C-alpha positions as CSV (number, residue, x, y, z in Angstrom):
1,X,2.1,12.9,-8.0
2,X,3.2,15.7,-5.8
3,X,2.8,19.1,-7.6
4,X,6.0,20.9,-8.6
5,X,4.6,24.4,-8.9
6,X,2.0,26.7,-7.4
7,X,-0.2,29.0,-9.5
8,X,-2.0,31.6,-7.4
9,X,-4.9,33.3,-9.3
10,X,-5.9,36.6,-7.6
11,X,-9.6,37.3,-8.1
12,X,-11.3,40.7,-7.7
13,X,-15.1,40.2,-7.4
14,X,-15.9,43.5,-9.1
15,X,-13.7,42.6,-12.1
16,X,-14.2,38.9,-12.8
17,X,-16.6,36.1,-11.9
18,X,-14.8,33.6,-9.7
19,X,-16.3,30.8,-11.9
20,X,-13.8,31.7,-14.6
21,X,-10.9,30.9,-12.3
22,X,-12.6,27.8,-10.9
23,X,-13.1,26.4,-14.5
24,X,-9.4,27.2,-15.2
25,X,-8.4,25.4,-12.0
26,X,-10.5,22.3,-13.0
27,X,-9.0,22.2,-16.5
28,X,-5.5,22.2,-14.9
29,X,-6.3,18.9,-13.2
30,X,-6.3,17.0,-16.4
31,X,-3.7,19.1,-18.3
32,X,-1.0,19.9,-15.7
33,X,-1.0,17.8,-12.6
34,X,2.4,19.3,-11.8
35,X,0.7,22.6,-11.0
36,X,-1.4,23.2,-7.9
37,X,-3.8,26.1,-8.5
38,X,-4.9,28.4,-5.6
39,X,-7.6,31.1,-5.9
40,X,-7.5,34.1,-3.6
41,X,-10.3,36.6,-3.6
42,X,-9.7,40.3,-2.8
43,X,-11.2,41.1,0.6
44,X,-11.3,37.4,1.5
45,X,-9.6,35.8,4.4
46,X,-6.2,34.2,3.6
47,X,-5.1,31.4,6.0
48,X,-2.2,32.6,8.1
49,X,0.0,29.7,6.9
50,X,-0.9,30.0,3.2
51,X,2.2,31.9,2.0
52,X,4.5,29.9,4.2
53,X,3.3,26.6,2.7
54,X,3.3,28.1,-0.8
55,X,7.0,29.1,-0.4
56,X,8.0,25.4,-0.5
57,X,7.5,25.4,-4.3
58,X,8.2,27.7,-7.2
59,X,5.2,30.0,-7.5
60,X,3.5,32.2,-10.1
61,X,1.1,34.9,-8.9
62,X,-1.3,36.0,-11.6
63,X,-3.7,39.0,-11.2
64,X,-5.5,40.6,-14.2
65,X,-6.6,43.5,-12.0
66,X,-4.5,46.3,-10.6
67,X,-6.6,46.2,-7.4
68,X,-4.8,43.0,-6.4
69,X,-1.9,44.2,-4.2
70,X,-0.1,41.5,-2.3
71,X,2.0,43.2,0.4
72,X,3.3,40.1,2.2
73,X,6.9,39.0,1.2
74,X,5.5,36.0,-0.6
75,X,7.6,33.8,-2.8
76,X,6.8,33.8,-6.4
77,X,7.0,35.6,-9.7
78,X,4.3,38.3,-9.9
79,X,2.4,38.9,-13.1
80,X,0.0,41.7,-11.9
81,X,-1.6,44.6,-13.6
82,X,-0.5,48.1,-12.6
83,X,-2.1,51.2,-14.0
84,X,0.0,53.9,-15.7
85,X,-1.0,57.1,-17.6
86,X,-2.1,57.0,-21.2
87,X,1.1,58.7,-22.2
88,X,3.2,56.0,-20.5
89,X,1.1,53.3,-22.3
90,X,1.8,55.0,-25.6
91,X,5.6,55.0,-24.8
92,X,5.4,51.3,-24.0
93,X,3.5,50.5,-27.2
94,X,5.9,52.5,-29.3
95,X,8.7,50.5,-27.7
96,X,7.2,47.3,-29.0
97,X,7.5,48.5,-32.5
98,X,3.8,49.3,-33.0
99,X,2.9,52.5,-34.8
100,X,1.3,55.0,-32.4
101,X,-0.1,58.5,-33.2
102,X,2.3,61.3,-32.1
103,X,1.2,62.6,-28.8
104,X,2.2,65.5,-26.5
105,X,1.2,66.8,-23.1
106,X,-0.6,70.1,-23.6
107,X,1.5,72.7,-21.7
108,X,1.3,76.5,-21.8
109,X,4.4,76.3,-24.1
110,X,3.1,73.7,-26.5
111,X,2.9,74.9,-30.1
112,X,1.6,72.6,-32.8
113,X,2.6,73.4,-36.4
114,X,-0.7,73.0,-38.3
115,X,1.1,72.6,-41.6
116,X,3.1,69.7,-40.3
117,X,0.7,68.3,-37.7
118,X,-2.5,68.5,-39.7
119,X,-5.7,70.6,-39.3
120,X,-7.3,68.4,-36.6
121,X,-6.1,67.2,-33.2
122,X,-7.6,64.7,-30.7
123,X,-7.5,66.1,-27.2
124,X,-7.9,63.6,-24.4
125,X,-7.4,63.2,-20.6
126,X,-4.2,61.4,-19.6
127,X,-6.2,58.6,-18.0
128,X,-8.9,56.3,-19.2
129,X,-12.6,57.1,-18.7
130,X,-14.3,54.9,-21.3
131,X,-14.0,57.6,-24.0
132,X,-15.3,60.4,-21.9
133,X,-13.5,63.7,-22.5
134,X,-12.0,62.6,-25.8
135,X,-12.7,65.4,-28.3
136,X,-11.7,66.3,-31.9
137,X,-10.6,70.0,-32.3
138,X,-9.0,72.2,-34.8
139,X,-5.3,72.2,-34.3
140,X,-5.2,76.0,-34.2
141,X,-7.6,76.0,-31.2
142,X,-5.6,73.5,-29.0
143,X,-4.3,75.3,-26.0
144,X,-3.5,74.7,-22.4
145,X,-6.4,74.7,-19.9
146,X,-6.1,74.8,-16.1
147,X,-8.2,71.6,-15.6
148,X,-8.2,72.1,-11.9
149,X,-10.8,74.8,-12.5
150,X,-13.1,72.6,-14.5
151,X,-16.2,71.2,-12.7
152,X,-15.5,68.2,-10.6
153,X,-17.8,66.0,-12.7
154,X,-15.9,66.9,-15.9
155,X,-13.8,63.9,-16.9
156,X,-10.9,66.3,-17.6
157,X,-11.0,67.8,-14.0
158,X,-7.5,67.9,-12.5
159,X,-5.9,65.8,-15.3
160,X,-3.2,66.6,-17.8
161,X,-4.6,66.8,-21.3
162,X,-2.9,65.2,-24.3
163,X,-2.8,66.4,-27.9
164,X,-2.7,63.5,-30.3
165,X,-2.3,63.5,-34.0
166,X,-5.7,62.7,-35.6
167,X,-6.0,59.4,-37.4
168,X,-9.2,59.4,-39.4
169,X,-11.0,56.0,-39.3
170,X,-13.7,57.0,-41.7
171,X,-17.2,58.4,-41.6
172,X,-18.2,55.8,-39.1
173,X,-15.8,56.1,-36.2
174,X,-14.3,52.6,-35.6
175,X,-11.9,51.1,-33.1
176,X,-10.7,47.5,-32.5
177,X,-10.2,46.0,-29.0
178,X,-8.2,42.8,-28.6
179,X,-8.1,41.3,-25.2
180,X,-4.9,39.3,-24.6
181,X,-3.8,37.1,-21.7
182,X,-0.1,36.4,-21.5
183,X,0.1,37.2,-25.2
184,X,-2.7,35.1,-26.5
185,X,-5.8,36.7,-28.0
186,X,-8.9,35.9,-26.0
187,X,-11.5,37.9,-28.0
188,X,-11.4,40.7,-30.6
189,X,-14.2,43.2,-31.3
190,X,-14.9,46.3,-33.2
191,X,-16.8,49.3,-31.8
192,X,-18.4,51.2,-34.6
193,X,-20.4,54.4,-34.3
194,X,-24.0,54.1,-35.1
195,X,-24.2,57.6,-36.7
196,X,-21.7,59.0,-39.3
197,X,-19.3,61.6,-38.0
198,X,-20.0,65.1,-39.2
199,X,-18.1,66.0,-42.4
200,X,-14.7,67.7,-41.6
201,X,-14.0,70.9,-43.4
202,X,-10.2,71.3,-43.3
203,X,-10.4,75.0,-44.3
204,X,-13.3,75.9,-42.0
205,X,-13.2,78.8,-39.7
206,X,-15.7,77.5,-37.2
207,X,-14.8,76.1,-33.7
208,X,-14.8,72.3,-33.8
209,X,-15.4,70.3,-30.6
210,X,-16.9,66.8,-31.2
211,X,-16.7,63.4,-29.7
212,X,-14.3,61.1,-31.5
213,X,-13.8,58.0,-29.4
214,X,-16.0,55.1,-30.6
215,X,-16.6,54.0,-27.0
216,X,-17.8,57.4,-26.1
217,X,-20.8,57.5,-28.4
218,X,-23.7,55.3,-29.5
219,X,-22.0,52.3,-31.1
220,X,-22.4,48.7,-32.3
221,X,-20.0,46.2,-30.8
222,X,-19.3,43.1,-32.9
223,X,-16.8,40.2,-32.9
224,X,-14.0,40.7,-35.4
225,X,-11.4,38.4,-36.7
226,X,-9.1,40.7,-38.7
227,X,-5.8,38.8,-39.1
228,X,-3.7,42.0,-39.2
229,X,-5.2,43.5,-36.1
230,X,-4.9,40.2,-34.1
231,X,-1.3,39.8,-35.4
232,X,-0.4,43.3,-34.2
233,X,-2.0,42.7,-30.8
234,X,0.0,39.4,-30.4
235,X,3.2,41.1,-31.4
236,X,2.7,43.9,-28.9
237,X,2.0,41.5,-25.9
238,X,4.9,39.3,-26.9
239,X,7.3,42.2,-26.3
240,X,6.0,42.7,-22.7
241,X,5.5,39.2,-21.3
242,X,5.5,40.5,-17.7
243,X,2.0,42.1,-18.3
244,X,-0.7,39.5,-17.4
245,X,-3.5,41.0,-19.6
246,X,-3.8,43.7,-22.2
247,X,-6.9,45.4,-23.6
248,X,-5.3,46.7,-26.7
249,X,-7.1,49.4,-28.7
250,X,-6.2,49.6,-32.3
251,X,-7.5,51.8,-35.1
252,X,-7.1,51.6,-38.9
253,X,-6.5,54.8,-40.9
254,X,-9.3,55.1,-43.5
255,X,-7.2,56.4,-46.3
256,X,-4.1,54.2,-46.0
257,X,-5.2,51.1,-44.1
258,X,-2.3,51.6,-41.6
259,X,-2.9,50.3,-38.1
260,X,-2.1,52.4,-35.0
261,X,-2.1,51.2,-31.4
262,X,-3.7,53.7,-29.0
263,X,-3.6,52.2,-25.6
264,X,-3.6,48.9,-23.7
265,X,-5.7,49.8,-20.6
266,X,-3.0,49.1,-18.1
267,X,-5.3,49.2,-15.1
268,X,-6.5,45.7,-15.8
269,X,-10.2,46.4,-15.9
270,X,-10.4,44.5,-19.2
271,X,-11.6,41.0,-18.2
272,X,-14.9,41.6,-19.9
273,X,-15.6,37.9,-20.3
274,X,-17.4,38.1,-17.0
275,X,-17.1,41.7,-15.6
276,X,-20.4,43.5,-15.1
277,X,-19.6,45.8,-18.0
278,X,-18.6,42.9,-20.3
279,X,-21.7,40.8,-19.5
280,X,-24.0,43.7,-20.2
281,X,-22.1,44.4,-23.5
282,X,-22.4,40.8,-24.6
283,X,-26.1,40.7,-23.9
284,X,-26.8,44.1,-25.5
285,X,-25.0,43.2,-28.8
286,X,-25.7,39.5,-28.9
287,X,-22.1,38.3,-28.8
288,X,-20.2,35.7,-26.8
289,X,-16.6,36.5,-25.7
290,X,-16.0,33.0,-24.4
291,X,-16.6,31.2,-27.7
292,X,-14.6,33.3,-30.2
293,X,-11.2,31.8,-29.4
294,X,-12.1,29.2,-26.7
295,X,-11.3,31.7,-24.0
296,X,-10.9,29.7,-20.8
297,X,-9.1,26.8,-22.6
298,X,-6.7,29.3,-24.2
299,X,-6.1,31.1,-20.9
300,X,-5.5,27.7,-19.2
301,X,-2.9,26.8,-21.7
302,X,-1.2,30.2,-21.4
303,X,-1.1,29.9,-17.6
304,X,0.4,26.4,-17.8
305,X,3.2,27.6,-20.1
306,X,3.8,30.7,-17.9
307,X,3.9,28.7,-14.7
308,X,6.4,26.2,-15.9
309,X,8.5,28.9,-17.5
310,X,8.4,31.7,-15.0
311,X,7.5,30.4,-11.5
312,X,10.2,31.1,-9.0
């Protein structure tokens, strides 16, 4: 049977093991013989005639990493990650209907009403740095800083800072991460601080400046199968089907149980099934991202559906 569609998987060696894509390609043989799968590695040599031949069929180009830029006028629908700021991520998340903490860029004119906003504020860089530079401060002390004057090794150097309404996840700072591919959950974990957060005195007159991101402090990472968290992640990705992957960070308010979406890591560096970071994390915490929701089988099924639906 002659294939009807092309599926091009774009592999970035620093972000995924190519074996993941090879297994997906092999699974396709038995499940979808109408789809021919091609794997392209960033930095590799692409045959001169490849895109010309691919143009003979409807094609889907899938890249979980923002590093994969295809500049040739290739035929095909492109599902490729592209990094945006944390503020833009929050706007997209809010547009899906998910609850997000109110957030503003800190400018010289920004004034936060402590009575309405609350006594504490999370201050963070407007780009992701694995929790670095995310601090909890007293609202009254939040003010604009010329970050260009900070040391170059400071994670806030030259970056706009955001003021975000504080959502208390409890004495042990906790955050969920759900990795989704084309809307399907691939794994879900919790990051929980090892040590309790210092008690917060709402009426204190001291200066507060403490780490508040679970991934920016000593933590325990564990697989989690919270139905509400996973349902929220699925509903978010369903609203943005043009995004190939999402690493959705979600927190639960300690006092109310309400869920808030914080970011989705738009740069695409979230394929921690086989990234160096992910493999180390799985080894350190004794967990297996592949087994939780049958990762590669689930991704294969998602890619089959997307190719047949979206290839052009």
